[in-house]
N, C-alpha and C positions, 0 to 999 in steps of 0.2 A: 504495499499500500504505499509505504514511504517512496519507494522508486517511482510508482506512479504520479505522485505528487510533486516530486522533484522534476520529473519531465515534463508535467504540465507547466509549472513554473519556467522551465528554461524556454519551452514552447512559446509561453506568452512574451517573455523577454524578448524571442528572437522575434516574433512578430512586430513589437512596439519598435525593436531597432529598425526594420526595414520598412516602416512608415515614412514615406517622402517627406521631407521639410520643404512645403511652397516656398517660393520666392516670389517677391511682389516688387515691382518696380513703378514708381509713379513719376512722371516727369512734367513738371510745371516749369512756368515762364519766372515768376517771381516768389521770394519768400512769402509766406502767407497764402499762397495758392492752394497749397494742401490741405486748407482748410474745408475745401468743398467736398472733400470726400475723408475729411479727418476721423470719424468713427469707424468706417471700415478699416482703416489703415491701423487703427488702435485695437480693433478687433482680432484682426489676425496676426498683430503681434502677440497679442493676450495668446492666442491659440498656439503659438510656439512656430509661427512662420516666420521667415525673414521677410522684413519690408524695408525698403530702400525709397529715398524720395531725392530726385536731381532736380536742381533748379538751375535753369538757364541765365538768368540775368543777376546782378548785382542789386537790383531794387534801387539803385542809388539817385533815382529823380523823384520816387516816391515820396514828396515833401508835403508836409502841412503846416499850417500857421501855428497849430495847438503845440506839435512836438518841438519846434524851434530847431530842427537840426538841418544844416544847411545840404543841399545837393551835392553829392561827389562822394569821395573814399570815405570822409565820417560817417554819412549815412549808410554808405556801404556795410562798412564795420558793423554798425549798430544793427542792421537787417541780417547779417550774416549769423551775430550773437542770437538774434530773436528766432532765427530758425532753428538753431542747434537748440534753443529752450523749447521750441515746438515739439522737436522731434522726441526730445526727451519725456516730455508731457504725454506724447503718443505712446512711448514704449517702443519707438523703431529704432532704427542704425542712424546715426548722425548724419546729417544732409550732406550730399555731392554737389560742390557748386562748381558750375562751368564759369563764372567769373566775367561773362559777357555784359555788355554795355546795355541799360536799361532803356528800352524805347527805340533800339538800333537794330534789331535784328534783321528788318527787311530795308533798313535804309539804303537810299540810291546811291549813296556816298561808299557803302561797302562794295568793292568789285564782284560783280558775279554773284552777289548774296553770300559774301563770305561768312558773316556770322550765323546766318540759318544754316549753311552747310557745316558748320562747326558743331551747330546742335547736333546735325545728324550724325556726324562723324563720332560724337562724344556718346550718343545714344547708342550707335553701332558698338562700339568698342565697350559699353557698358553690358552691354545684351551677351558679347562674347565672354565677357569677364564672371558675370553673376548668375548666367543662364536662368533668366526670370522664366516663370510659367506664365506669369501676366504682366502686361504693362497698361497703366492707366494714365490718361492725359484728358486736355481739354479736348471738347469737340470741335468742329470746323466753326462754330459759332464762338468760340472762344469766351463763354459764360457771358459777359457783357459786351462783347466786339473786340476787347482790346487787340491790335495788332499783333503784340507779342505772344499773346495766348492762342490766337489762330495760327501763327506761324509755327509755334511750337508744334502745335498738333499735326500741321503739314509736314514736318520734319519726321515725327515719330512715325507718322503713317508711311512716309516715304521708306524708312529703315525696313519696317515690318513687312509691308509689302513685297521688298526686294531681297527678303530673306526667305531662306529654306527651314529655318528655325520654327519648332512648334511652339509658338509664343501667342497666345490670345491677348488680342488689344482691346481695350473697352475705352469709350469715351463717357465720362461723368456727364450726366445730363439732369435737367429738370422739367417736369411738364409746366405748363402755363399756371394751373392751381397751385403748385408747390412754390412758385415765384410769386405766388400773389402778394404775401406780406414782405418780402425780399424787396419787391419792386415799389413798396411804399416808403421804405427807409433808403435804399441805396440811390445815389445820386445820378447813375446812369442805368438806362434799362436792360435788363438782363433777357435774355433770348431763350425763350422756352421750346421743348422738344414734344412733338405730339406722343403722348403717351404709348402709342402702339408700337412705337421705336424702342421704348426704355423697356427692354423684355428681362432685363437682369436686375432684380430688387434684391439688396443684402441688407439683411437685419443686422441690428446691432443691439447691445445691452446698454442699460442705464450708464454703466461703469465707463463703457466707451463713448458715451455722449458726454461726460462728466470729463473723461481726458481731451475730446475735443475742443469742449469750453476751457479749458486750463490752456492749451496749445494756441488757441486763438489770441488769449488774453497775453502771450508772451509778445505778441507784435503790437508793442507799445507805440512804438514811432507811427504807426498806421491807424490804431483806434484808441480811443480814450475807453476808460472802463463801462463807461455808460454806451457809447457805440458798439464796443464789442456784445455787451449784453443784448441788446436790441437785435444785432445779426444773429447772434447765438437763438435767441427766442424765434426769429423769423425761419431760421434753417430747422431748427428742431420740429416747429410745426408742420414746415413742409415736409419733410422727411418722414414724419410721423414713423419712426422706429426703422425706416429703410432707405438707405440709398441707391439712387437709380443710376442705372448704365445702358448703354447702346452698344451693343458688341459690333465690331468693325467685321467680322470674319464670316458669319452667317446669321440667318435666322435661329435666334438660339435662347432658349428660355432656362432660367436658372435663380435660384435664390443664393447662388456662392460662384464666386469668380474663378474659382479653380475646377470647377465641374461643368 
């Protein structure tokens, strides 16, 4: 009987060891963009998966009168520290910073779109190094249409569609109803996605939601405490416990990015 018990224990241990640790790579344009999928990043990290966030630009032009931090390297350093704080609060890996110029990914002054190609090259390199099962980024709408958001989406899509790697690509999306409260408080209009396309809806826990709140509040150069609370509340109500995604690769329905 003892031998059978030991055998069963060994079998269970072997099965657990063979369970694959999933890898998720989120690619966004600016520090704080990860907030749009924050609870899902926290969920997968909590469940033991490896979760990385890559940020294309330094965000050095995202000034506001309240923070009183001048544009340039001073703000870039602050935002880098804020991104690191957000990743710690989400329980994910330290941010991967490409260090490109804010607002210039598609600037005509860059010969042949040098910076946007740099994003594509860096993403391609990360995929070869990290071997992610899933990549998440902005949809073609760029959330509220920010050109850097749209171009990062383009660069990530370019890499995925040119690769034979078995990587699932998802665009974060919001239905018009989910954005109702967001568009009441946000200075620029967010673009909704028809719910028919948002076929992957990933649930998260209250603890994951709390981690998202703490992470968003790291970005003190961008949000006052009151502004952060309003944005959190608008997203919490819109999500209602589930973050929505549009799969790039096929007509796919799931409640799990890895399935």
